[in-house]
Legacy VTK file of the C-alpha trace (Angstrom):
# vtk DataFile Version 3.0
C-alpha trace
ASCII
DATASET POLYDATA
POINTS 41 float
46.588 26.407 176.952
44.601 26.688 180.164
43.573 29.958 179.810
42.491 29.958 176.060
40.319 27.224 176.868
38.790 29.673 179.692
38.347 32.244 176.383
36.868 29.254 173.749
34.280 28.210 176.914
33.306 32.051 177.847
32.619 32.348 174.296
30.403 29.570 173.958
28.504 30.662 176.843
27.752 33.999 175.851
25.616 32.672 173.033
23.931 31.777 174.838
23.843 34.807 177.949
25.689 37.548 176.696
28.540 38.619 179.594
31.852 40.519 179.264
34.409 37.303 178.392
37.165 38.715 181.026
33.959 38.344 184.168
32.442 35.476 182.729
35.753 33.347 182.316
36.575 33.939 185.961
33.412 33.800 187.038
33.367 29.593 185.767
37.042 28.630 186.220
39.184 28.080 189.309
39.439 32.011 190.618
43.017 31.246 191.555
44.336 30.129 188.677
42.515 33.646 187.033
44.070 35.708 189.365
47.225 33.978 189.282
47.322 35.238 185.362
45.860 38.754 186.027
48.878 39.090 188.059
51.115 37.815 185.251
48.772 40.625 182.788
LINES 1 42
41 0 1 2 3 4 5 6 7 8 9 10 11 12 13 14 15 16 17 18 19 20 21 22 23 24 25 26 27 28 29 30 31 32 33 34 35 36 37 38 39 40
């Protein structure tokens, strides 16, 4: 749920500032949470 929220928020931001979704998501959300999700993948 949180990861989906992250992707949605980042996609909205990308309409203004274009950058890779993964990178933007990593930069704007809690880094610890994102790192944990990357390990799961």
